[in-house]
PLY file of the C-alpha trace (Angstrom):
ply
format ascii 1.0
element vertex 137
property float x
property float y
property float z
element edge 136
property int vertex1
property int vertex2
end_header
18.78 -38.49 -5.88
17.01 -39.80 -2.62
14.10 -38.23 -1.47
15.37 -36.65 1.90
18.23 -34.75 -0.42
15.75 -33.06 -2.52
15.67 -29.71 -1.98
12.37 -28.01 0.01
9.68 -26.51 -2.04
8.75 -22.93 -0.67
5.62 -21.81 -1.37
5.13 -18.23 -2.47
2.52 -15.67 -1.59
2.20 -12.08 -2.13
1.92 -10.31 0.91
1.72 -6.27 1.52
4.42 -4.34 3.47
3.88 -1.00 4.69
6.51 1.88 4.61
6.60 5.25 5.12
8.02 7.07 2.27
11.00 10.11 3.41
11.58 12.69 0.43
14.74 14.66 0.95
13.58 17.90 -0.46
12.16 21.77 1.08
8.97 22.08 1.82
9.53 25.30 -0.70
9.67 22.64 -3.44
6.44 21.30 -2.56
4.98 24.64 -2.62
6.71 25.49 -6.24
4.69 22.58 -7.31
1.76 23.05 -5.73
0.67 26.78 -6.35
0.17 25.94 -10.02
-1.83 22.92 -9.00
-3.96 25.48 -7.05
-4.09 28.12 -9.75
-5.15 25.81 -12.29
-8.12 24.82 -9.89
-9.33 28.32 -9.16
-9.35 29.32 -12.89
-11.54 26.04 -13.48
-13.38 26.72 -10.74
-13.12 23.64 -8.69
-15.41 23.45 -5.89
-14.01 22.77 -2.62
-13.88 19.43 -1.23
-14.60 17.91 -4.47
-11.01 16.31 -5.58
-9.32 13.00 -3.98
-5.92 14.91 -2.48
-5.28 18.29 -2.41
-2.91 20.34 -4.50
-0.08 19.92 -2.13
-0.57 16.19 -1.78
-0.97 16.10 -5.42
2.55 18.05 -6.00
4.06 15.49 -3.55
2.79 12.51 -5.75
4.25 14.13 -8.75
7.55 14.77 -7.25
7.78 11.53 -5.96
7.23 9.89 -9.70
9.89 12.61 -10.68
12.66 11.23 -7.83
12.31 8.37 -7.37
9.96 6.57 -10.43
7.59 5.85 -7.40
5.04 3.34 -9.06
1.41 4.03 -9.86
0.19 1.41 -7.70
1.99 2.87 -4.61
1.15 6.37 -5.25
-2.78 5.21 -5.38
-2.50 3.33 -2.45
-0.64 6.24 -0.33
-3.39 8.57 -1.29
-6.29 6.04 -0.97
-7.44 7.14 -4.50
-7.77 4.22 -7.47
-4.81 4.00 -10.39
-6.99 6.06 -13.03
-7.03 8.71 -10.54
-3.76 8.63 -9.71
-2.79 9.15 -13.61
-5.20 11.76 -13.96
-3.67 13.59 -11.43
-0.11 12.83 -12.00
-0.41 13.96 -15.87
-2.16 17.26 -14.42
0.73 18.03 -12.43
3.19 17.13 -15.40
1.20 19.64 -17.59
0.98 22.57 -15.30
5.13 22.39 -14.55
5.53 21.69 -18.21
3.51 25.02 -19.18
5.62 26.80 -16.71
9.12 25.57 -17.71
11.45 27.08 -20.18
11.96 24.98 -23.56
14.72 22.53 -22.67
16.80 23.05 -25.57
17.09 27.10 -24.92
17.84 26.57 -21.32
20.92 24.07 -22.65
21.80 26.37 -25.61
21.78 29.57 -23.09
23.93 27.57 -20.51
26.55 26.67 -23.38
26.74 30.48 -24.48
27.03 31.41 -20.93
29.83 29.23 -20.67
27.82 27.08 -17.40
28.68 23.29 -17.54
26.32 22.05 -15.58
22.40 22.87 -14.83
21.07 23.07 -11.07
17.71 21.97 -10.37
16.27 21.78 -7.10
19.11 23.63 -5.96
21.37 19.63 -6.82
24.37 20.42 -8.80
23.97 17.99 -11.58
28.02 18.04 -12.25
28.86 14.70 -12.33
26.93 14.26 -15.45
28.92 13.86 -18.87
28.24 17.37 -20.39
27.29 15.26 -23.63
24.23 13.73 -21.62
22.53 17.62 -21.71
23.37 18.27 -25.08
26.29 20.62 -24.36
29.79 20.06 -26.07
0 1
1 2
2 3
3 4
4 5
5 6
6 7
7 8
8 9
9 10
10 11
11 12
12 13
13 14
14 15
15 16
16 17
17 18
18 19
19 20
20 21
21 22
22 23
23 24
24 25
25 26
26 27
27 28
28 29
29 30
30 31
31 32
32 33
33 34
34 35
35 36
36 37
37 38
38 39
39 40
40 41
41 42
42 43
43 44
44 45
45 46
46 47
47 48
48 49
49 50
50 51
51 52
52 53
53 54
54 55
55 56
56 57
57 58
58 59
59 60
60 61
61 62
62 63
63 64
64 65
65 66
66 67
67 68
68 69
69 70
70 71
71 72
72 73
73 74
74 75
75 76
76 77
77 78
78 79
79 80
80 81
81 82
82 83
83 84
84 85
85 86
86 87
87 88
88 89
89 90
90 91
91 92
92 93
93 94
94 95
95 96
96 97
97 98
98 99
99 100
100 101
101 102
102 103
103 104
104 105
105 106
106 107
107 108
108 109
109 110
110 111
111 112
112 113
113 114
114 115
115 116
116 117
117 118
118 119
119 120
120 121
121 122
122 123
123 124
124 125
125 126
126 127
127 128
128 129
129 130
130 131
131 132
132 133
133 134
134 135
135 136
């Protein structure tokens, strides 16, 4: 093989590409998540201005993580916070939601007993999912 026939070397380097994410959801959904976050801050007597992001932005972080599994690094960057803080805010959001949510197993049993073959989440009908995936047989 001649030198001129060899493939050219490509130098690769990391680069940052800006992107604005658009989430398809109602403001109602964000408020549904941010309201208990706000209540938790009130119960803990958190002073205004002491948190890195508002309850609304924290709710958006949690929702983005659920909807499209946005990476922690990206969530942190988008909110100009550190990764550790992003993890803390996500886990706080998960805990607040888990405290409000009914037991999934009980919900599925109730759906089965009622004769339902699907479950709705945020007004999205999950009819296309196999019944076995949800534990309904």
